[in-house]
N, C-alpha and C positions, 0 to 999 in steps of 0.2 A: 525591542525597538527603542524604548526610552533610554536604555543604557547606551545604545549605539549613538543616539543623538547627543547624549551627554558627553561621550568620549570625543565626538567630533568638535563640539563646542569647546571642550577643554583644550584640544589641540590648537584650535584657532586662536585661543587666548594665549597659549604658550609660545607660539611661533614668533610673534612680534617681540616678546620678552627675550627669547633666545637670541634673536637678531641683534637686539639692543646690547646684549652682553658680549657678542662676538665682534671684534674689531673689523672695520671695513678694510679690505685688501689694500686699497690705495693708501689708507692711513698708516698701515704697518710698514709700507715701503718709504714713507716720507722721512727724510733724515733732517734732524735739527742740528744746526751748528752754533746756535745761540741759546744759552741757557735761559735767558730772560724771556725769549719768545716761547720756549718750551713750557715754562711755568705758567703761561697764560691759560693753558688747557692741559694740565699734567696727566690726566687719565688717558689722553689720546696721543701720548708721546711713546713711540716704540723704538725709535733709533735716535741716539744722541752721539754726536761726534765733536769732541773737544780736544782733538789732537793738535799738536803744534801750538799750544796756548800758553807755554811757559808756566804751567801750573806746578806749584810745589806740594799741593794736596788736592784731594777731590772736594769740590765745593759741597757743603752740607745740603744745599738745595737739590742736588742730584737725587737724593734718596726720597724725595717727594714723588719721583716718577716711578711709581710702583709697577707699571706695566712695561717697563723697558725690556726689549728683547735683545738689542745690540747697544753696547757701550764701548766707544772708541776713545781711548785716552793716550794713544801712543805719542812718542816724542814730546814728553813733558819733563818735569823734574821732580816727579812724585817719589818720595822716600818711604812712605808708609801707607798701607791700605787700611781704612777704618773698619771697625767691626760691623758697621752698618751695611757693608757690602752684602752681608747675608740677608738683608731685607729685600734685595732685588731678585726674588725667587723665580721670576719669569725670564731671566737672562738666558739667552742661547749663545751669544757671542760676547766675549770680553777681551779687549785688546789693551794690554798694559805695556806693550813693547817700548823700548827706548826710554825707560825711566831709570830710577836709581833704587829699585826695590831689592831687598835681600831676604825678606821673609813675607809671609802672608798670614792673616789672622785665621784662626781655626773656623771662624764663621763662614769662610768661603765654601766650606763643605755643604752649606745649605743650598747652593746653586745647583740643584739636581737636574735642571733642564739644560745646563750648559753643554754645548756641543763643540765650541771652538774657544780655546784659551791660548792667547798669544803673550808670551813673556820674554821673547828674545831681547837681547841687548839690555839686560839688567845686571844685578850683582849677586845672583843666587849661587851658592856653593853646594847646597843640597836642595833637592826639591821637597817642599813641605809635604808631610804625610797626608795632609788634608786633600791635596790634589788627587791622590789615589782613590779618594772617595767619590770623585765626580764621574760616575760610571756611564754617563751618557756621552762623554767626550768622544768626538770623532777626530778632531784636529788639535794637536798639542805642539806648540812652537817654542823651543827653548834654546835656540842657538845663541852664541855670543854671550854666554854667562861665564861663570867660573865653576860649573858643576864638575865634581870629581867622582861622584858616585850616584848610582840609581838604586833605589830600594827594591826588594822583591815585590813590594806592593804594586809595582808597575803592572803586574799580572792582572790586577783588578780592572784595568782599563780595556776591557775586551772589545769595545766598540771602536777603538782607534783605527783609523784608516791612514792617517798621516802623522808622522812623528819626526820632528827635526831637532836633533841634538848636536848639530855641527858646531865647531869652534868652541869646545869646552875642554875639560881636562880629564875626561873619563878614561880610565885605563883598563877597567874590567866591566863587562856586562853581566848582570845576574842571569842565571839559567832561565828564570821566570819570564824573561823578555820574549822567549819563544812562544809563550801562550797568547801573544797578540796576533791571532790568526787572521784578523780582518785587515791587517796592514797592507796597503798598496804602495806607500811611499815611506822610505826611511833614509834619513841623512845622518850619518855618523862621522862625517869628514872632520879633519882638524882636531882629533883627540889624540890619545896616546895608546890606543888599543894595540895589543900584541897578538891577540887571537880572538876568535868568535866562539861563543858557546855552541855545543853540539845541538842545542835546542833550536837553532835557526831553521832546522828542518820543518818547523811549524809554520814558517812564513810562506805558505803555499800560494797566497794571493798577491804577494809582493810583485810589483812591476818595475820599481825603481829602487836601487840600493847604491848609496854613495859612501864609499869607504876611503876616499882620497885622503892623503896626508895623515896616515897613522903609522904604526910600526908592525903591521901584521906580517907574520912569517909563513903561515900556512892557512889554507882554507879547509874547513871541516867537510867531510864527505856529504854531510847533510845539505850542503848547498845545492846538490843535485835535485832536491825536492821542490825547488822554487820553479815550478813548471811554467809559471806566468811571467817570469822575470824578463824584462825587455832591455833594461839598462843596468849594467854592472860596472861601476867605476872604482878602480883600485889603484889609482895613480899615486906614485911616491909612497910606497910602503917598503917592506923588506922581504917580499915574496921570493922564494927560490924555486918553488915547484907549484904547478897547477894540477889539482886532482883530476883523475879520469872522469869524475862525476860532472865536470863542467860540460861534457858532451850531452848531458841530459837536459840542458837548458835550451830546448829547441825553440823557444819563443824569443830568444835573445837577439836584439838588433844592434846593440852597441856594447862593446867590451873594451875597457880602457885598462891596460896593464903597464903603462909607461913608467919609467924610473923605478924599477925593481931590480932583482938579481936573478932573473929567470934565464935559463940556458936552453930550455926546450919546452915544447907544449905537447900534451898527450895527443895521440892519433884521434881520440874521440872529438877533438876540436872540429873535425870535418863534418860532424853531425849538425853543426849550427848553420843550417841552410838559410835561416832568416837573417843572419848577421850582415849588417850593412857596413859597420865600421869596426876595425880591430886595430888598436893602437899599442905598439910594442917598443916605442923608442926608449933608448937608454937602458937596454938590457944586454944580454950577451948572445945575440943571434948572429948567424952568418948568412951570406948570400945564398948558400945551399938551403938553409932553413926557410928563407923567403921564397925560394922557388917551390919548395914542398907545400908551403902554406897557400901559395897562389893556385897550386894544382888542386888542393883540397877544397879551397874556398874561392872559386873563380869569380863569383859575383860580389865579393867583399872588398871594400876599400881597406887596404892594409898599410899602416904607417910603421916603419921599422928603421932602425939605424944599426950600422955594423961597427 
């Protein structure tokens, strides 16, 4: 009996202490846009937005905000990230887009709670290896850099659901990219890709794939494994044929194949009963082809030129 009473008393004493350590929900949603105001109570600052502030570096006082969850520094003129960034170990979102960064300090690997990292519109030619150590990442935005290569280390980011690599200079994807099995969104547009690795069969959860403005000539048979794919965009490539496996994409709603070198489509295209839009402009189709397609896909809006 005494031990039971003791346990209850201990719990009663612990609950207020635990509440004191846990941030109030309303506090975690409050966003500070003024660093001076944030420093008035640094332990209760969880979101800081210093975007569009013409900063050339991150103010040193930012690193007093040890409990930061979200740090937004996009559209500044930052050229270097200080080593102190590794002190913000509670960060879940870090937005450094639209700056002048070309490298990251190794200390960024300490941000093991980071779920979203935005680096689009910078000067990276290679993704720093430390990024591949951020294993909690779910969203990685890297468009509009000068990236020409991805390391096999990309396979470490197994929690990624969204990856944007559009408008870079990537010509080859590592086979390991197929290990990103949680991906639902992938943008590879505006690169120099000539083919996709066979490992894309691992993208079974993908719903959106943008391959516009590349140099892709063939699609691997593994594309048929993307059972959840709803949007497939391959505008302005060098495709000559579409594989029969395209007919396995029964969730597909939008298929863009305009501005390629395609002369015919496989009969399996008729399996795409959910298809709302099929764009085939600037290929080599005839009026007869159009009639056949309309018969196979009577509910689909088809855009075609002869």
